C-alpha positions in Angstrom: 10.4 -2.0 -21.8 10.5 -1.6 -18.0 7.1 -2.1 -16.4 7.7 -1.0 -12.9 7.3 2.7 -12.1 10.6 4.6 -12.0 11.5 5.6 -8.4 13.8 8.4 -9.5 13.4 11.7 -7.6 10.5 13.7 -9.1 9.4 17.2 -8.5 7.6 17.8 -5.2 4.3 18.6 -7.0 1.4 16.3 -6.4 2.4 13.1 -8.3 -1.1 11.7 -8.8 -2.6 12.5 -12.2 -6.3 11.7 -12.4 -7.9 13.9 -15.0 -6.5 12.2 -18.2 -5.1 8.9 -19.3 -1.8 8.3 -17.4 1.6 7.6 -18.9 3.3 4.2 -18.8 5.2 5.0 -15.6 1.9 5.7 -13.8 -0.1 2.7 -15.1 -0.8 0.4 -12.2 -0.3 -3.3 -12.9 -2.3 -4.6 -15.9 0.6 -6.9 -16.8 -1.7 -9.9 -17.5 -4.1 -7.9 -19.7 -1.1 -6.4 -21.6 0.3 -9.9 -22.2 -3.1 -11.3 -23.4 -3.7 -8.5 -25.8 -0.2 -8.7 -27.3 -0.2 -12.4 -27.6 -3.5 -12.4 -29.4 -2.3 -9.7 -31.8 1.0 -11.5 -32.5 -1.0 -14.6 -33.4 -2.9 -12.6 -36.0 -6.2 -12.6 -34.1 -8.4 -9.8 -32.8 -9.3 -8.8 -29.2 -12.1 -6.8 -27.6 -11.6 -4.9 -24.4 -14.7 -3.6 -22.6 -14.5 -1.5 -19.5 -16.4 1.4 -17.9 -15.2 4.9 -18.4 -12.2 5.9 -16.2 -11.2 2.3 -15.7 -7.7 2.7 -17.2 -8.7 1.3 -20.6 -7.0 4.0 -22.7 -3.8 3.9 -20.7 -3.6 0.1 -21.1 -4.1 0.4 -24.8 -1.4 2.9 -25.2 0.9 0.6 -23.3 0.1 -2.3 -25.6 0.9 0.0 -28.6 4.2 1.0 -27.0 5.3 -2.6 -26.3 4.2 -3.7 -29.7 6.4 -1.0 -31.3 9.3 -2.0 -29.1 9.0 -5.5 -30.5 9.3 -4.2 -34.0 5.6 -4.1 -34.9 3.7 -1.0 -36.0 0.9 0.5 -33.9 -2.0 2.8 -34.6 -4.4 4.1 -31.9 -7.8 5.4 -33.2 -10.2 7.2 -30.8 -13.7 7.2 -32.2 -15.3 9.1 -29.4 -17.9 11.5 -30.7 -17.9 10.5 -34.4 -21.2 11.3 -36.2 -20.8 9.8 -39.7 -18.8 7.4 -41.8 -16.8 10.2 -43.5 -15.8 11.3 -40.0 -14.8 7.7 -39.1 -12.5 7.7 -42.1 -11.1 11.1 -41.1 -10.3 9.8 -37.6 -8.5 6.8 -39.0 -6.4 9.0 -41.3 -5.4 11.4 -38.5 -4.6 8.5 -36.2 -2.1 7.1 -38.7 -0.5 10.5 -39.1 -0.2 10.9 -35.4 0.9 7.4 -34.5 3.6 6.6 -37.1 7.2 7.8 -36.9 10.4 7.5 -38.9 10.2 5.9 -42.3 6.6 4.8 -41.8 5.6 8.4 -41.1 7.4 9.7 -44.2 5.8 7.0 -46.3 2.3 7.8 -45.0 2.9 11.5 -45.6 3.0 10.8 -49.3 0.4 8.0 -49.3 -2.3 10.1 -47.6 -2.2 12.6 -50.5 -3.6 9.8 -52.8 -6.6 9.1 -50.6 -10.1 10.3 -51.6 -11.2 13.3 -49.5 -13.6 12.8 -46.6 -14.2 16.2 -45.0 -13.9 19.8 -46.3 -14.1 23.2 -44.6 -17.5 24.8 -44.9 -18.4 28.5 -44.7 -16.8 30.4 -41.9 -14.3 27.7 -41.2 -16.9 25.3 -39.9 -16.2 21.7 -40.9 -18.9 20.0 -42.9 -19.2 16.5 -44.3 -18.5 16.4 -48.1 -19.7 13.4 -50.0 -17.2 13.8 -52.8 -17.0 10.1 -53.0 -19.3 7.4 -51.6 -18.6 7.4 -47.9 -17.8 3.7 -47.9 -15.2 4.1 -50.6 -13.3 6.7 -48.7 -13.5 4.7 -45.5 -12.4 1.4 -47.3 -9.2 3.1 -48.5 -8.2 4.1 -45.0 -9.2 0.7 -43.6 -6.9 -1.0 -46.1 -3.8 1.1 -45.0 -2.4 -1.9 -43.1 -2.3 -3.9 -46.3 -0.2 -1.2 -48.0 2.0 -0.9 -45.0 2.6 -4.6 -44.9 3.5 -4.6 -48.5 6.0 -1.7 -47.9 7.5 -2.7 -44.6 6.7 -6.3 -44.1 5.4 -5.6 -40.5 2.1 -6.4 -38.9 0.1 -3.4 -37.8 -1.7 -3.5 -34.4 -4.7 -1.2 -34.8 -6.6 -0.1 -31.7 -10.2 1.1 -32.3 -11.1 2.8 -29.0 -14.7 3.7 -28.2 -15.7 1.5 -31.0 -19.4 1.6 -30.1 -19.5 5.2 -31.3 -19.0 4.0 -34.9 -22.2 2.0 -34.7 -24.0 5.0 -33.1 -23.0 7.0 -36.1 -24.1 4.4 -38.6 -26.0 1.3 -37.7 -24.4 -0.6 -40.6 -20.9 0.5 -39.9 -19.7 -2.8 -38.5 -20.6 -4.5 -41.8 -18.7 -1.9 -43.7 -15.6 -2.3 -41.5 -15.8 -6.1 -41.5 -15.9 -6.1 -45.3 -12.3 -4.7 -45.3 -10.8 -6.1 -42.2 -11.6 -9.7 -42.9 -9.1 -9.6 -45.8 -6.2 -8.2 -43.8 -4.7 -11.6 -42.8 -1.1 -11.2 -41.8 -1.1 -7.4 -42.3 -3.1 -6.4 -39.2 -4.5 -7.4 -35.8 -7.3 -5.3 -34.2 -8.2 -4.5 -30.7 -11.8 -3.2 -30.4 -12.3 -1.3 -27.2 -15.4 0.4 -25.7 -16.9 1.7 -22.6 -20.6 1.0 -23.2 -20.9 -2.6 -22.1 -24.3 -3.3 -23.7 -23.5 -2.0 -27.2 -20.1 -3.8 -27.2 -21.7 -7.0 -26.1 -24.3 -6.7 -28.8 -21.7 -6.1 -31.5 -19.6 -9.1 -30.7 -22.1 -11.6 -29.2 -25.1 -11.2 -31.4 -25.2 -13.7 -34.3 -26.9 -11.1 -36.5 -23.9 -8.6 -36.3 -20.9 -8.6 -38.6 -18.3 -8.9 -35.9 -20.0 -11.9 -34.1 -17.3 -14.1 -32.5 -14.6 -12.1 -34.3 -12.6 -10.9 -31.3 -11.3 -12.6 -28.1 -12.7 -10.9 -25.0 -10.2 -9.6 -22.5 -11.8 -8.6 -19.1 -10.6 -5.6 -17.2 -11.3 -6.2 -13.5 -10.6 -3.8 -10.6 -6.9 -3.4 -9.7 -5.4 -5.7 -7.1 -5.0 -4.1 -3.7 -1.3 -4.9 -3.4 -0.5 -3.2 -6.7 -2.4 -0.1 -5.7 -0.7 -0.1 -2.3 2.8 -0.3 -3.9 2.0 2.5 -6.4 0.6 4.9 -3.8 3.3 4.3 -1.3 6.0 4.8 -3.8 4.6 8.1 -5.1 4.4 9.4 -1.5 8.0 8.4 -0.8 9.3 9.9 -4.0 7.9 13.3 -3.0 9.1 13.3 0.6 5.9 12.2 2.3 4.8 9.0 4.0 1.3 7.6 3.3 1.4 5.8 6.7 -1.9 4.6 8.2 -3.9 6.5 5.5 -3.2 3.7 3.0 -5.6 1.1 4.4 -8.7 3.4 4.4 -7.7 4.7 1.0 -7.7 1.2 -0.5 -11.0 0.3 1.3 -12.7 3.4 -0.1 -11.6 2.9 -3.8 -11.7 -0.9 -4.1 -9.3 -1.1 -7.0 -11.1 1.4 -9.2 -8.1 2.9 -11.2 -9.1 6.5 -11.5 -10.8 6.7 -8.1 -7.7 5.3 -6.4 -5.5 7.9 -8.0 -8.1 10.7 -7.3 -8.3 9.9 -3.6 -4.5 9.5 -3.4 -4.2 12.9 -4.9 -6.5 14.3 -2.2 -4.7 12.5 0.6 -1.3 13.7 -0.6 -2.7 17.3 -0.6 -3.9 16.9 3.0 -0.5 15.6 4.1 2.1 18.3 5.2 5.4 18.5 3.4 7.7 15.9 4.9 4.8 14.6 7.0 3.1 11.3 7.5 -0.6 10.7 6.7 -3.0 8.7 8.9 -6.6 7.6 9.0 -7.8 11.1 9.8 -6.0 12.4 6.7 -7.9 9.9 4.5 -11.2 10.8 6.2 -10.6 14.6 5.6 -9.6 14.0 2.0 -12.5 11.7 1.4 -15.0 14.3 2.9 -13.6 17.1 0.7 -13.6 14.9 -2.4 -17.2 13.8 -1.9 -18.3 17.5 -1.6 -16.5 18.3 -4.9 -18.1 15.3 -6.7 -21.6 16.0 -5.4 -22.8 17.8 -8.5 -21.5 15.0 -10.8 -23.2 12.3 -8.7 -26.5 14.2 -8.5 -26.6 14.3 -12.3 -26.0 10.6 -12.5 -28.7 9.9 -9.9 -31.4 12.2 -11.4 -30.8 10.9 -14.9 -31.8 7.4 -13.9 -35.4 6.2 -13.9 -36.9 5.4 -10.5 -36.6 1.6 -10.9 -32.9 1.9 -11.7 -32.4 4.2 -8.7 -34.0 1.6 -6.4 -31.7 -1.1 -7.7 -28.6 1.1 -7.5 -29.4 2.2 -4.0 -29.8 -1.5 -2.9 -26.5 -2.5 -4.4 -24.7 0.5 -2.9 -25.8 -0.9 0.5 -24.7 -4.3 -0.6 -28.3 -5.6 -0.4 -29.9 -7.9 -2.9 -31.8 -5.9 -5.5 -34.9 -8.0 -5.2 -35.2 -7.3 -1.5 -35.7 -9.9 1.3 -38.7 -11.4 -0.3 -37.0 -12.5 -3.5 -38.1 -11.5 -7.0 -41.8 -11.4 -6.3 -44.1 -9.4 -8.6 -41.4 -6.8 -9.4 -38.9 -9.4 -10.6 -39.2 -8.5 -14.2 -38.7 -4.8 -13.5 -35.7 -5.4 -11.4 -34.1 -7.7 -14.0 -34.7 -5.0 -16.6 -33.1 -2.3 -14.3 -30.1 -4.6 -13.6 -29.6 -5.1 -17.4 -29.7 -1.4 -18.1 -27.3 -0.6 -15.4 -24.9 -3.2 -16.6 -25.2 -2.0 -20.2 -24.4 1.5 -19.1 -21.3 0.4 -17.1 -22.8 1.5 -13.7 -22.7 -2.0 -12.1 -20.8 -5.2 -12.7 -21.6 -8.8 -11.7 -19.6 -9.8 -8.6 -20.3 -13.4 -7.4 -18.3 -12.9 -4.3 -20.5 -10.2 -2.9 -23.8 -10.9 -1.1 -25.8 -8.8 -3.6 -24.2 -10.5 -6.6 -23.2 -7.1 -8.1 -21.0 -4.2 -7.4 -21.4 -0.5 -8.1 -18.5 0.2 -10.5 -17.7 3.6 -8.9 -17.1 3.1 -5.2 -17.3 6.9 -4.5 -20.7 7.0 -6.2 -21.8 4.1 -4.0 -20.6 6.0 -0.9 -22.4 9.1 -2.0 -25.7 7.2 -2.5 -25.3 5.7 1.0 -24.7 9.1 2.5 -27.4 10.9 0.4 -30.1 8.4 1.4 -29.2 8.5 5.1 -29.6 12.2 5.3 
């Protein structure tokens, strides 16, 4: 499968898509992460991918599934976002198989699913309601064991992606033990990629000795995108649509710092500001950035006001690239600052960054810019 974006002539609509996971042609870089995830899966081992929301995680996972299928494996992508119970977890898994499989595997599953115990039924007025027709764990176990049945039928390993995996534990605190009870017996039949956006919960699930999945998945970090890959992508998309990013590119990269969604979002705004057939410059980026910050203001105010005062102070310091403890060191407030740092890391608002003076970075560079502007007014 070709990994570089196609440079064939596209329509002259804005080529930057920022409101949903992007297709394979619009995924920037992530070659190393793709190779790591695929290699671990082919070896029969599991991986975990943890990254803040809007960091390109879902797009990467879909690419991994696509490349696995191109190599003759079977792939199933399950999104657990918003699940509320174990029966709903089972239902999500069943629907994911129906949606992900094709050809002979899809035809086989169409018959197989009719032998599975029910999980949900329609309630009065067409509203879905949980139906405990069988113990929840029994229905779930049947769906978890589908890779074994597929391996018996087709002789192919299944790569199963469990995205937003922390939602399963939020629905049932013992769910990881239930899943582990089935998954540990899958051997050659399946490899799993556990992905999530709540750093704290995912760390607890896989790094806490008391949890069922302790040390059961190889961590794969998802860092910011390299500047050269972002530059190549943005420049190519401008060229394809008859525009030149010109001197706007440098300020765009400086403003987004390799954040996948924010890079595409600002590129979309810069492209819109650039006349048809024209060349963008630094002023174009400045105008696009100003308009974008105004549009995002309400979103950032909600983020800011939802934080306790201590976390706001820490986040404000990091947005200014100042040490969160202040010039005097930890002092009497050291414990409170450490607690705020831990909470912000768990939420995915900040990340450790040894190369920066503060030791941390605000994950969303546009949020950091808004905080700097908001506090200077």
